[in-house]
C-alpha positions in Angstrom: 80.0 114.4 104.4 80.8 112.0 107.2 81.6 108.4 106.6 82.0 105.5 109.1 84.8 103.2 108.4 84.0 99.9 110.2 87.0 97.7 110.7 86.5 93.9 110.6 89.2 91.4 111.5 89.5 87.8 112.5 90.1 87.9 116.2 91.8 84.5 116.1 94.2 85.7 113.5 95.2 88.6 115.9 95.6 86.3 118.8 97.9 84.1 116.7 100.3 87.0 116.0 103.4 87.5 118.0 104.0 90.9 119.8 106.3 92.1 117.0 103.7 91.5 114.3 101.0 93.2 116.3 103.4 96.1 117.1 104.0 96.6 113.4 100.3 96.8 112.7 99.7 99.1 115.6 102.4 101.4 114.3 100.8 101.4 110.9 97.4 102.3 112.5 99.2 105.2 114.3 100.5 106.4 111.0 97.2 106.3 109.2 95.5 108.0 112.1 98.1 110.8 112.1 97.6 111.2 108.3 93.9 111.5 108.8 94.4 114.1 111.6 96.8 116.1 109.5 94.5 116.2 106.5 91.5 117.2 108.6 89.6 114.0 107.8 89.7 112.5 111.3 86.6 113.0 113.4 86.8 110.1 115.8 88.1 106.5 116.1 88.7 103.7 118.5 89.4 100.0 118.8 86.8 97.8 120.4 87.3 95.2 123.1 87.0 91.5 121.8 83.6 90.1 121.0 83.8 88.0 124.2 83.1 91.2 126.1 80.0 92.1 124.0 76.4 91.9 125.1 73.5 92.0 122.6 70.1 93.4 123.4 66.9 92.6 121.5 63.3 93.7 122.4 60.7 91.2 121.3 57.0 91.6 122.1 57.8 93.9 125.0 60.4 91.5 126.5 64.0 92.3 126.7 66.3 89.5 125.5 70.0 89.9 126.6 72.6 87.6 125.1 76.3 87.4 125.8 78.5 87.9 122.8 78.1 89.3 119.3 74.8 89.3 117.4 76.0 86.9 114.7 78.6 84.2 114.2 81.0 85.4 111.5 84.6 84.8 110.5 85.4 88.5 110.9 84.4 90.6 113.9 83.9 94.4 114.2 87.1 95.5 115.8 87.0 99.3 115.7 86.0 102.3 113.6 87.0 105.6 112.2 84.5 108.4 111.7 85.9 110.7 109.0 85.0 113.8 106.9 85.4 113.2 103.2 84.3 115.2 100.1 83.2 112.0 98.3 82.8 108.3 98.6 85.9 107.9 96.5 87.9 109.9 99.1 86.4 107.8 101.9 87.4 104.6 100.0 90.9 105.9 99.7 91.1 106.3 103.4 89.6 102.9 104.0 92.3 101.3 101.8 95.0 102.8 103.9 93.7 101.2 107.1 96.1 98.3 108.0 93.2 95.8 108.5 92.2 96.2 104.9 95.1 93.9 104.2 94.0 91.2 106.7 90.3 91.8 107.1 87.8 94.2 105.6 86.7 97.8 105.9 83.0 98.6 105.5 82.5 102.2 104.3 79.1 103.7 105.1 77.8 107.3 104.8 76.5 108.7 108.0 72.9 109.9 107.7 72.5 113.7 108.1 69.9 114.1 110.8 70.1 117.9 110.9 66.6 119.2 111.4 65.1 115.7 112.1 62.3 115.6 114.6 61.8 119.4 114.7 
């Protein structure tokens, strides 16, 4: 089964880190990504640009509403993701716990809906 591991961090905390601190975290990300690849769990993953680059779209009563920025004001922002293959939710949670941002932010683990055969 596939699981989406959504990585939430405080962007201000990241901007407050020096290059050495960020470098250590990026190295840890590289290591966990390589572990996922070696195990066969890795499907995809990527960091996201800061929320200042986001645009939110809503459709209300046939009218498109476009807003700069994220859809909600929160302390932690979606900063990236991993899409993984895991045999169980417990295995997905184990991978989530290894993501460096689990120590400074949070990782949302969500099963991906199987849409095989949908709409046929």
